[in-house]
TORKELUM-331771 format. One record per residue: chain; x, y, z of N, C-alpha, C in turn. Coordinates in Angstrom, 1 decimal, padded with zeros to 4 digits. Each point is the difference from the previous one (the first is absolute). Example, Ala and Ser with C-alpha at 12.3 -4.5 7.8 and 13.67 -1.06 7.14 Angstrom:
2
<'A' <013.2 -005.7 007.8> <-000.9 001.2 000.0> <000.9 001.2 000.0>>
<'A' <-000.4 001.1 -000.7> <000.9 001.1 000.0> <-000.8 001.1 000.8>>
***
This chain:
235
<'A' <-064.1 056.2 -113.0> <000.5 -000.3 001.3> <000.7 -001.0 000.5>>
<'A' <-000.2 -001.3 -000.9> <000.4 -000.8 000.8> <001.6 -000.1 -000.8>>
<'A' <000.4 000.7 -001.5> <001.3 000.1 000.0> <000.8 000.6 000.8>>
<'A' <-000.8 001.0 000.7> <000.7 001.3 001.0> <000.5 -000.8 001.1>>
<'A' <-001.0 -001.0 000.6> <000.1 -000.8 001.4> <000.9 -000.8 -000.6>>
<'A' <000.6 -000.7 -001.0> <000.5 -001.0 -000.7> <001.6 000.5 000.2>>
<'A' <000.3 001.3 -000.4> <000.9 000.7 -000.4> <000.7 000.1 001.5>>
<'A' <-000.7 000.6 001.2> <000.4 000.2 001.3> <000.3 -001.5 000.9>>
<'A' <-000.2 -000.8 -000.2> <000.0 -001.4 000.1> <001.5 -000.7 000.3>>
<'A' <000.4 -000.3 000.8> <001.3 -000.5 000.1> <000.2 -001.6 -000.6>>
<'A' <-001.1 000.0 -000.2> <-000.5 -001.7 -000.9> <-000.1 000.4 -001.6>>
<'A' <000.4 001.1 -000.4> <000.0 000.4 -001.4> <001.6 000.0 -000.5>>
<'A' <000.3 -000.8 -000.5> <001.6 -000.1 -000.4> <000.2 000.5 -001.2>>
<'A' <001.4 000.6 000.2> <000.3 000.9 -001.3> <001.1 -001.0 -000.5>>
<'A' <000.8 -000.6 000.7> <001.3 -000.8 -000.7> <000.1 -001.0 001.3>>
<'A' <000.5 -001.0 -000.2> <000.5 -001.1 000.6> <001.5 000.0 000.0>>
<'A' <000.5 000.3 001.0> <001.4 -000.2 000.1> <000.6 -001.2 000.4>>
<'A' <001.0 -000.6 -000.8> <000.5 -001.3 000.2> <001.2 000.0 001.0>>
<'A' <-000.1 000.7 001.1> <001.0 -000.3 001.2> <-000.3 -000.6 001.0>>
<'A' <000.8 -001.0 000.4> <-000.1 -001.1 000.8> <-001.5 -000.9 000.1>>
<'A' <-001.0 000.3 000.8> <-001.3 -001.2 -000.4> <-000.6 000.9 -000.8>>
<'A' <000.6 001.6 -000.6> <-001.1 000.6 -000.9> <-000.7 000.9 000.9>>
<'A' <-000.3 001.4 -000.6> <-000.9 001.1 000.5> <-000.5 000.7 -000.7>>
<'A' <-001.6 000.3 000.3> <-000.8 000.4 -001.2> <000.0 001.3 000.7>>
<'A' <000.2 000.8 -001.1> <000.1 001.9 000.2> <-001.5 000.3 -000.2>>
<'A' <-000.9 000.5 000.9> <-001.1 000.6 -000.5> <000.1 001.5 -000.5>>
<'A' <-000.9 000.3 -000.4> <000.0 001.4 -000.8> <000.0 001.2 001.2>>
<'A' <-000.9 -000.1 000.8> <-000.2 000.8 001.0> <001.8 000.1 000.7>>
<'A' <000.5 -001.0 000.4> <001.3 000.2 000.7> <000.9 000.4 -000.9>>
<'A' <000.1 -000.5 -001.4> <001.2 000.5 -001.1> <-000.4 002.0 000.3>>
<'A' <-001.0 000.4 -000.6> <000.0 001.4 -000.1> <000.0 000.2 001.1>>
<'A' <-000.7 -000.3 001.2> <000.5 000.8 001.1> <001.7 000.2 000.4>>
<'A' <000.8 -000.9 -000.5> <001.3 -000.4 000.6> <000.7 001.1 -001.1>>
<'A' <-000.5 000.1 -001.1> <000.8 001.1 -000.9> <-000.4 001.3 000.5>>
<'A' <-001.2 000.1 000.3> <-000.1 001.5 000.3> <000.6 000.4 001.2>>
<'A' <000.1 -001.1 001.1> <000.7 000.2 001.3> <001.5 000.6 -000.3>>
<'A' <000.3 -001.1 -000.9> <001.7 000.6 -000.3> <000.6 001.1 -000.7>>
<'A' <-001.4 000.4 -000.5> <000.4 001.4 -000.9> <-000.2 001.0 001.0>>
<'A' <-000.9 -000.3 000.8> <-000.2 001.2 001.2> <000.9 000.2 000.8>>
<'A' <000.8 -001.1 000.8> <001.0 000.1 000.6> <001.3 000.7 -000.8>>
<'A' <000.4 -000.5 -001.0> <001.1 000.4 -000.7> <-000.3 001.3 -000.6>>
<'A' <-001.4 000.6 -000.1> <000.0 001.7 000.0> <000.0 000.9 001.0>>
<'A' <-000.4 -000.8 001.3> <000.1 000.6 001.2> <001.4 000.4 000.3>>
<'A' <001.0 -001.4 -000.2> <001.3 000.5 000.4> <000.5 000.8 -000.8>>
<'A' <-000.5 000.5 -001.0> <000.6 001.1 -000.7> <-000.8 001.2 000.2>>
<'A' <-000.7 000.3 000.9> <-001.0 001.1 000.3> <-000.9 000.3 -001.3>>
<'A' <-000.4 -000.8 -000.6> <-000.9 000.1 -001.1> <-001.4 000.2 000.4>>
<'A' <-000.9 000.8 000.0> <-001.2 000.3 000.4> <-000.8 -001.3 -000.4>>
<'A' <000.0 -000.2 -001.7> <-000.9 -000.9 -000.6> <-000.1 -001.3 001.1>>
<'A' <000.9 -000.1 000.7> <000.0 -001.1 000.9> <-001.0 -000.8 000.6>>
<'A' <-000.8 001.5 000.4> <-001.5 -000.6 000.7> <-001.0 -000.2 -001.0>>
<'A' <000.2 000.1 -001.3> <-001.2 -000.8 -000.9> <000.3 -001.2 000.1>>
<'A' <001.1 -000.6 -000.2> <-000.1 -001.4 -000.1> <000.0 -000.4 001.3>>
<'A' <000.7 000.6 001.0> <-000.7 -000.5 001.5> <-001.1 -000.6 000.1>>
<'A' <-001.0 001.2 -000.4> <-001.6 -000.2 000.0> <-000.8 -001.2 -000.3>>
<'A' <000.8 -000.4 -001.5> <-000.5 -001.2 -000.7> <000.5 -001.4 000.7>>
<'A' <001.4 000.4 000.7> <000.7 -001.5 000.4> <-000.8 000.1 001.1>>
<'A' <-000.2 000.7 001.0> <-000.6 -000.3 001.4> <-001.8 -000.4 -000.1>>
<'A' <-000.4 000.5 -001.2> <-001.7 -000.8 -000.4> <000.1 -001.5 -000.3>>
<'A' <001.0 -000.1 -000.8> <-000.1 -001.5 -000.3> <000.5 -001.0 001.0>>
<'A' <001.2 000.8 000.9> <000.4 -001.1 000.9> <-001.2 000.0 001.3>>
<'A' <-000.7 000.9 000.3> <-001.1 000.1 000.9> <-000.9 -001.5 -000.3>>
<'A' <-000.2 000.0 -001.4> <-000.9 -001.3 -000.3> <000.6 -000.8 000.4>>
<'A' <001.4 -000.4 -001.0> <000.7 -001.3 000.7> <000.2 000.0 001.1>>
<'A' <000.2 000.7 000.9> <000.5 -000.7 001.3> <-001.3 -000.4 000.8>>
<'A' <-001.0 000.1 -000.5> <-001.2 -000.3 000.7> <-000.4 -001.3 -000.5>>
<'A' <000.8 -000.4 -001.6> <-000.3 -001.3 -000.4> <000.6 -001.0 000.8>>
<'A' <001.2 000.7 000.5> <001.2 -001.1 000.9> <000.1 000.2 001.5>>
<'A' <-001.1 000.6 000.2> <-000.2 -000.1 001.7> <001.1 000.9 000.3>>
<'A' <000.4 000.8 -000.6> <001.2 001.2 001.0> <-000.9 001.2 000.3>>
<'A' <-000.6 -000.1 001.1> <-000.8 001.0 000.3> <000.4 001.4 000.3>>
<'A' <001.3 -000.3 000.8> <000.4 001.4 000.1> <000.7 000.5 -001.0>>
<'A' <000.5 -000.5 -000.8> <000.3 000.4 -001.3> <-000.9 000.7 -000.8>>
<'A' <-001.2 -000.7 000.0> <-000.9 000.4 -000.7> <-000.5 001.6 000.3>>
<'A' <-000.1 000.3 001.4> <-000.6 000.9 000.5> <001.2 001.3 000.0>>
<'A' <001.4 -000.8 -000.1> <000.6 000.9 -000.4> <000.2 000.6 -001.4>>
<'A' <-000.2 -000.7 -000.6> <-000.6 000.9 -001.5> <-001.0 001.1 000.1>>
<'A' <-001.0 -000.3 000.8> <-001.0 001.1 -000.1> <000.9 001.5 000.8>>
<'A' <000.9 -000.4 001.2> <000.7 001.3 000.1> <000.9 000.6 -000.7>>
<'A' <000.6 -001.0 -000.8> <000.9 000.4 -001.0> <-000.9 000.9 -001.2>>
<'A' <-001.4 -000.1 -000.2> <-000.5 000.6 -001.1> <000.2 001.2 000.4>>
<'A' <-000.9 000.4 001.4> <000.2 001.3 000.7> <001.1 000.7 -000.1>>
<'A' <001.2 -000.8 000.5> <001.4 000.9 000.1> <000.6 000.1 -001.7>>
<'A' <-000.7 -000.8 -000.7> <000.6 000.5 -001.5> <-000.6 001.3 -000.7>>
<'A' <-001.3 000.0 000.4> <-000.8 001.2 -000.2> <000.8 001.3 000.9>>
<'A' <000.2 -000.2 001.1> <000.5 001.1 000.7> <001.7 000.6 -000.2>>
<'A' <000.3 -001.2 -000.2> <001.6 000.1 -000.7> <000.2 000.6 -001.1>>
<'A' <-001.2 -000.1 -001.1> <000.1 000.5 -001.5> <-000.6 001.5 000.4>>
<'A' <-000.7 000.6 000.7> <-000.5 000.8 000.3> <001.4 001.2 000.9>>
<'A' <000.8 -001.0 001.1> <000.9 001.2 000.5> <001.1 -000.2 -000.8>>
<'A' <000.5 -000.9 -000.8> <000.9 000.4 -001.2> <-000.2 001.0 -001.1>>
<'A' <-001.2 000.1 000.0> <-000.5 000.8 -001.5> <000.2 001.4 001.1>>
<'A' <-000.1 000.6 000.9> <-000.3 001.0 000.2> <001.5 000.8 -000.4>>
<'A' <-000.1 001.2 -000.6> <001.1 000.7 -000.3> <000.5 001.3 000.7>>
<'A' <-000.7 000.2 000.7> <000.5 001.5 000.8> <001.3 -000.2 000.8>>
<'A' <000.8 001.1 000.1> <001.4 000.0 000.5> <-000.1 -000.4 001.4>>
<'A' <-001.0 000.2 000.8> <-000.3 -000.2 001.5> <000.1 -001.5 000.1>>
<'A' <-000.7 -000.7 -000.8> <-000.4 -001.4 000.0> <001.1 -001.0 -000.4>>
<'A' <000.7 000.8 -001.0> <001.4 -001.0 -001.0> <001.0 000.0 001.2>>
<'A' <000.0 001.3 001.0> <001.0 000.1 001.1> <000.0 -001.2 000.8>>
<'A' <-001.6 -000.3 000.7> <-000.3 -001.0 000.9> <000.1 -001.2 -000.7>>
<'A' <-000.3 -000.5 -001.1> <000.2 -001.3 -000.5> <001.4 -000.5 -000.7>>
<'A' <000.9 000.6 000.3> <001.3 -000.2 -000.6> <000.5 -001.6 000.5>>
<'A' <000.8 -000.6 -000.5> <000.4 -001.2 000.6> <000.9 000.2 001.1>>
<'A' <-000.2 -000.6 001.1> <000.6 -000.1 001.0> <-000.3 -000.8 001.3>>
<'A' <001.1 000.0 000.6> <-000.1 -001.1 001.5> <-001.2 000.6 001.0>>
<'A' <-000.4 -000.7 000.7> <-000.7 000.0 000.8> <000.7 000.4 001.5>>
<'A' <-000.4 000.7 001.1> <001.0 000.4 001.1> <-000.1 -001.5 000.8>>
<'A' <001.0 000.1 000.8> <-000.1 -001.2 001.0> <-001.0 -000.1 000.9>>
<'A' <-000.9 001.1 000.4> <-001.0 -000.3 000.8> <-000.8 -000.6 -001.0>>
<'A' <-000.6 000.3 -001.0> <-000.7 -000.5 -000.7> <000.6 -001.4 -000.5>>
<'A' <000.7 -000.4 -000.3> <000.6 -001.5 -000.2> <-000.4 -000.9 001.3>>
<'A' <000.4 000.7 001.1> <-000.3 -001.1 001.0> <-001.5 000.2 000.5>>
<'A' <-001.1 000.8 -000.3> <-001.3 000.0 -000.2> <-000.6 -000.9 -001.0>>
<'A' <000.6 000.0 -000.7> <-000.4 -001.2 -001.4> <-000.2 -001.2 000.5>>
<'A' <001.6 -000.5 000.2> <000.4 -001.4 000.6> <-001.0 -000.1 000.5>>
<'A' <-000.3 000.6 001.3> <-000.9 -000.4 001.1> <-001.2 -000.2 -000.4>>
<'A' <-000.7 000.7 -000.6> <-001.2 -000.3 -000.4> <-000.1 -000.8 -001.0>>
<'A' <000.9 -000.3 -001.1> <000.1 -001.2 -000.7> <-000.1 -001.5 000.7>>
<'A' <001.0 000.3 001.1> <000.1 -001.5 000.8> <-001.4 -000.4 000.7>>
<'A' <-000.6 000.9 000.4> <-001.3 000.2 000.6> <-001.1 -000.6 -000.7>>
<'A' <000.0 000.9 -001.1> <-000.9 -000.7 -000.9> <-000.1 -001.4 -000.8>>
<'A' <001.4 -000.4 000.1> <000.2 -001.2 -000.7> <-000.3 -001.1 001.0>>
<'A' <000.1 000.1 001.1> <-000.6 -000.8 001.3> <-001.2 -000.2 000.1>>
<'A' <-000.7 001.0 000.0> <-001.5 000.1 000.0> <-000.8 -000.6 -001.6>>
<'A' <000.2 000.5 -000.8> <-000.1 -000.4 -001.6> <000.2 -001.8 000.0>>
<'A' <001.0 -000.3 000.4> <000.3 -001.5 000.2> <-000.9 -000.7 000.8>>
<'A' <-000.5 000.4 001.0> <-000.4 -000.6 001.2> <-001.9 -000.2 -000.5>>
<'A' <-000.4 001.2 -000.6> <-001.4 000.1 -000.1> <-000.1 000.2 -001.5>>
<'A' <000.9 -000.6 -000.9> <-000.2 000.0 -001.7> <-001.2 -000.5 000.0>>
<'A' <-000.3 -001.3 000.3> <-001.2 -001.0 -000.6> <-001.5 000.8 000.4>>
<'A' <-000.1 000.0 001.4> <-001.4 000.6 000.5> <000.0 001.5 -001.0>>
<'A' <000.9 000.8 -000.1> <-000.2 001.4 -000.6> <-000.2 000.0 -001.3>>
<'A' <000.7 -000.5 -000.7> <-000.1 -000.4 -001.4> <-001.2 -000.9 -000.7>>
<'A' <-000.5 -000.7 001.1> <-001.3 -001.0 -000.4> <-000.9 001.0 -000.1>>
<'A' <000.0 001.1 000.7> <-001.2 001.0 000.0> <000.0 001.0 -001.3>>
<'A' <001.5 000.1 -000.2> <000.5 000.8 -001.3> <-000.5 -000.4 -001.1>>
<'A' <000.3 -001.6 -000.1> <-000.4 -000.8 -001.0> <-001.2 000.0 -000.4>>
<'A' <-000.9 000.0 000.8> <-001.8 000.0 -000.2> <-000.1 001.3 -000.7>>
<'A' <000.2 001.0 000.7> <-000.1 001.3 -000.9> <000.5 000.2 -001.3>>
<'A' <001.3 -000.6 000.0> <000.8 -000.1 -001.7> <-000.9 -001.0 -000.8>>
<'A' <-000.5 -000.8 000.5> <-000.7 -000.8 -001.0> <-001.7 000.4 -000.4>>
<'A' <-000.4 000.4 001.1> <-001.1 000.8 -000.4> <000.1 001.5 -000.9>>
<'A' <001.1 000.4 -000.3> <000.5 001.1 -000.7> <000.1 -000.4 -001.3>>
<'A' <000.9 -001.4 -000.4> <000.4 -000.4 -001.2> <-001.2 -000.6 -000.4>>
<'A' <-000.9 -000.6 000.6> <-001.2 -000.7 -000.3> <-000.8 000.9 -000.8>>
<'A' <-000.2 001.4 000.7> <-000.9 001.0 -000.4> <000.6 001.1 -001.0>>
<'A' <001.6 -000.6 -000.4> <000.2 000.4 -001.4> <000.1 -001.1 -001.0>>
<'A' <-001.1 -001.1 000.3> <000.3 -000.6 -001.2> <000.8 -001.4 -000.2>>
<'A' <000.8 000.0 001.2> <000.8 -001.6 000.4> <-000.8 -001.0 000.6>>
<'A' <-000.8 -000.2 -000.8> <-001.2 -001.0 000.5> <000.8 -001.6 000.5>>
<'A' <-000.1 -000.5 001.1> <000.3 -001.1 000.1> <001.2 -000.2 001.1>>
<'A' <000.4 001.1 000.7> <001.0 000.0 001.0> <-000.9 -000.1 001.1>>
<'A' <000.6 -000.8 000.8> <-000.8 -000.2 001.4> <000.7 000.6 001.4>>
<'A' <-000.2 000.0 001.0> <000.7 000.5 000.9> <000.3 -001.0 001.0>>
<'A' <000.7 -001.3 -000.5> <000.3 -001.1 000.7> <001.4 000.7 000.4>>
<'A' <000.4 -000.2 001.6> <001.4 000.3 000.1> <000.5 -000.9 000.4>>
<'A' <001.1 000.2 -000.4> <001.6 -001.0 000.1> <000.8 000.6 000.6>>
<'A' <000.2 -000.6 001.3> <001.4 000.8 000.6> <001.0 000.6 -000.6>>
<'A' <000.6 001.1 000.4> <001.5 000.2 -000.4> <001.0 -001.1 000.3>>
<'A' <000.7 -000.6 -001.1> <000.8 -000.7 000.3> <001.4 000.3 000.6>>
<'A' <000.3 001.4 -000.2> <001.0 000.5 000.5> <-000.1 001.5 000.6>>
<'A' <-000.6 -000.1 001.3> <-000.4 000.9 000.5> <000.9 001.1 000.3>>
<'A' <001.5 -000.2 000.7> <000.8 000.7 000.2> <000.7 000.5 -001.2>>
<'A' <000.4 -000.9 -000.8> <000.7 001.1 -001.5> <-001.1 000.7 -000.7>>
<'A' <-001.2 -000.4 000.0> <-001.0 000.9 -000.7> <-000.2 001.1 000.6>>
<'A' <000.0 000.0 001.5> <-000.1 001.2 000.7> <001.1 001.4 -000.2>>
<'A' <001.2 -000.8 000.0> <001.0 000.5 -000.2> <000.0 001.0 -001.5>>
<'A' <000.0 -000.9 -001.0> <000.1 000.4 -001.2> <-001.4 001.1 -000.5>>
<'A' <-001.0 -000.1 000.9> <-001.4 000.5 000.0> <000.5 001.7 001.0>>
<'A' <000.7 000.0 001.0> <000.0 001.2 000.9> <001.4 000.6 -001.0>>
<'A' <001.2 -000.4 000.2> <000.8 000.4 -000.5> <000.1 001.0 -001.6>>
<'A' <-001.1 -000.9 -000.9> <-000.3 000.7 -001.2> <-000.9 001.4 000.0>>
<'A' <-001.0 -000.2 001.1> <-000.4 001.3 000.7> <001.0 001.0 -000.2>>
<'A' <000.7 -000.3 001.1> <001.2 000.9 000.8> <000.9 000.7 -001.3>>
<'A' <000.3 -000.6 -000.6> <001.2 -000.2 -001.5> <-000.9 001.1 -000.9>>
<'A' <-001.2 -000.2 000.4> <-001.0 000.8 -001.7> <000.0 001.1 000.7>>
<'A' <-000.4 000.4 001.2> <000.0 001.3 000.4> <000.9 000.9 000.2>>
<'A' <001.2 -000.7 000.0> <001.4 000.8 000.6> <000.3 000.3 -001.8>>
<'A' <-000.6 -000.9 -000.9> <000.6 000.0 -001.2> <-000.8 001.6 -000.8>>
<'A' <-001.5 -000.4 000.2> <-000.7 001.8 -000.1> <000.9 001.2 000.4>>
<'A' <000.7 -000.2 001.0> <000.7 001.0 001.0> <001.3 000.3 -000.7>>
<'A' <000.5 -000.9 -000.8> <001.5 -000.5 -000.7> <000.9 -000.3 001.1>>
<'A' <-000.1 -000.4 001.3> <001.0 -000.2 000.5> <000.7 -001.3 -000.3>>
<'A' <001.2 -000.1 000.4> <001.3 -000.9 -001.0> <-000.5 -001.5 000.6>>
<'A' <-000.4 -000.2 001.4> <-000.3 -000.9 000.9> <-000.9 -000.8 -000.8>>
<'A' <-000.9 000.5 -000.9> <-001.1 -000.9 -000.8> <000.5 -000.8 -000.7>>
<'A' <001.0 000.1 -000.5> <001.0 -001.1 -001.3> <000.5 -001.0 000.8>>
<'A' <000.6 000.3 001.3> <000.4 -000.9 000.9> <-000.8 -001.2 000.3>>
<'A' <-001.6 000.5 000.5> <-000.9 -000.6 000.3> <-000.1 -001.0 -001.1>>
<'A' <-000.2 001.0 -001.4> <-000.9 -001.2 -001.0> <001.2 -001.0 -000.1>>
<'A' <001.1 000.2 000.3> <001.1 -001.2 -000.3> <-000.2 -001.0 000.7>>
<'A' <-000.1 000.0 001.5> <-000.9 -000.9 000.8> <-001.0 -000.6 000.0>>
<'A' <-001.1 000.9 -000.6> <-001.2 -000.4 -000.3> <-000.1 -001.0 -001.3>>
<'A' <001.0 000.4 -001.0> <000.1 -000.9 -001.0> <000.6 -001.5 000.3>>
<'A' <001.1 000.1 000.8> <000.6 -001.5 000.4> <-001.2 -000.9 000.7>>
<'A' <-001.1 000.6 001.0> <-000.7 -000.7 000.8> <-001.2 -000.4 -001.4>>
<'A' <-000.1 000.8 -000.7> <-000.9 -000.2 -001.1> <000.3 -001.3 -000.8>>
<'A' <001.1 -000.1 -000.3> <000.6 -001.0 -000.8> <-000.2 -001.6 000.9>>
<'A' <000.0 000.2 001.3> <-000.1 -001.2 000.9> <-001.5 -000.5 000.0>>
<'A' <-000.9 001.4 000.2> <-001.4 -000.1 000.1> <-000.6 -000.7 -001.3>>
<'A' <000.1 000.7 -001.2> <-000.7 -000.4 -001.0> <000.7 -001.3 -000.6>>
<'A' <000.9 -000.3 000.2> <001.0 -001.5 -000.7> <-000.9 -001.3 001.0>>
<'A' <-000.5 000.5 001.1> <-000.5 -001.0 001.0> <-001.5 000.0 -000.4>>
<'A' <-000.5 000.6 -000.3> <-001.6 000.0 -000.8> <000.1 -000.4 -001.4>>
<'A' <001.2 000.0 -000.6> <000.2 -000.6 -001.2> <-000.9 001.1 -001.0>>
<'A' <000.7 001.1 000.0> <-000.1 001.2 -001.0> <001.3 000.1 -000.1>>
<'A' <000.4 -000.5 -001.0> <001.7 -000.3 -000.4> <000.3 001.6 -000.9>>
<'A' <-000.7 000.1 -000.7> <-000.3 001.0 -001.0> <000.3 001.2 001.0>>
<'A' <-000.9 000.3 001.0> <000.3 001.3 000.7> <001.2 -000.2 001.0>>
<'A' <000.5 -001.0 000.0> <001.3 -000.1 001.0> <001.0 000.4 -000.9>>
<'A' <000.0 -000.1 -001.4> <001.0 000.2 -001.1> <000.0 001.6 000.4>>
<'A' <-001.5 000.5 000.2> <000.0 001.4 -000.6> <000.9 000.9 001.0>>
<'A' <-000.4 -000.9 001.4> <000.6 000.9 001.1> <001.3 -000.4 000.3>>
<'A' <000.7 -001.0 -000.9> <001.5 -000.2 000.1> <000.3 000.9 -000.6>>
<'A' <-000.6 000.7 -001.2> <000.6 001.0 -001.0> <-000.2 001.2 000.8>>
<'A' <-000.8 000.1 000.9> <-000.4 001.5 000.6> <000.9 -000.1 001.0>>
<'A' <001.1 -001.2 000.7> <001.0 000.6 001.2> <001.1 000.6 -000.8>>
<'A' <000.0 -000.1 -001.3> <001.2 000.5 -001.1> <-000.3 001.6 000.3>>
<'A' <-001.3 000.5 -000.7> <-000.6 001.1 -000.3> <000.1 000.6 001.2>>
<'A' <-000.5 -000.7 001.3> <000.0 000.7 001.3> <001.5 000.4 000.4>>
<'A' <000.8 -000.8 -000.1> <001.5 000.0 000.0> <000.3 001.4 -000.6>>
<'A' <-000.1 000.0 -001.4> <000.3 001.5 -000.9> <-000.5 000.9 000.3>>
<'A' <-001.5 000.0 000.5> <-000.8 001.0 000.6> <000.6 000.8 001.3>>
<'A' <000.5 -001.0 000.9> <000.5 000.5 001.3> <001.4 000.7 -000.2>>
<'A' <000.9 -000.5 -001.0> <001.0 000.8 -000.4> <-000.3 001.5 -000.3>>
<'A' <-000.5 -000.3 -001.1> <-000.7 001.2 -000.8> <-000.4 000.9 000.8>>
<'A' <-000.9 -000.3 001.1> <-000.7 000.9 000.9> <001.3 000.5 000.9>>
<'A' <000.7 -000.7 000.5> <001.0 000.3 000.9> <001.1 001.1 -000.5>>
<'A' <000.2 -000.3 -001.3> <000.9 001.1 -000.7> <-000.7 001.1 -000.5>>
<'A' <-001.1 000.2 -000.5> <-001.3 001.3 000.5> <000.0 000.9 000.9>>
<'A' <-000.1 -001.1 001.6> <-000.3 000.6 000.8> <001.5 000.9 000.8>>
<'A' <001.2 -000.7 -000.4> <001.3 000.7 000.3> <000.0 001.1 -001.1>>
<'A' <-000.6 000.2 -000.9> <000.5 001.4 -001.2> <-001.0 001.3 000.4>>
<'A' <-001.1 -000.6 000.8> <-000.8 001.1 000.1> <000.0 000.5 001.7>>
***
């Protein structure tokens, strides 16, 4: 059990990267990052296996975010887990009627307006109440993780250092994931914005390898946007 706990800790270093003042890359960050890259790259090519890599990625990142006090992103991974399960199910249905409704396409203008409005309101509300909201949720998360054997975790709450940035990444990621499960082109445009914001957020928290991941993801998101725009135009 101690070995398992050690592997899930950001203090268990896989390799020291001699860049700048040096960076200690943990096993959980390295494996989660690799699986995240594979997930997004496969999704951009409309490969259903992306959801397997996504499930591993969000599980590891949920544990990592708790340890670096990014509570919005931590709980976001729980949503991503459910969304990956649903997306896997939705993409795997092969009936003729279902395939017609899940072709790559653009949202209608009215849907775009509603999505923008809901996103802005949600970001403002989450940013204003992120600390008390996630203080309660973090207690639940600690209880669950300790129940699964991650002994030693406590519910000492450290306020979110970047509430607006964390809220924006959290809300937009939820919206983008929902749109992706329905194969809307706009999902990739949102992923590009999210990746840029994530680079700023994670580098500010000192998680540089994850920042590098999102730098790579910006190019994958750009590629995914181009590919899905072309597919939407062909169908």
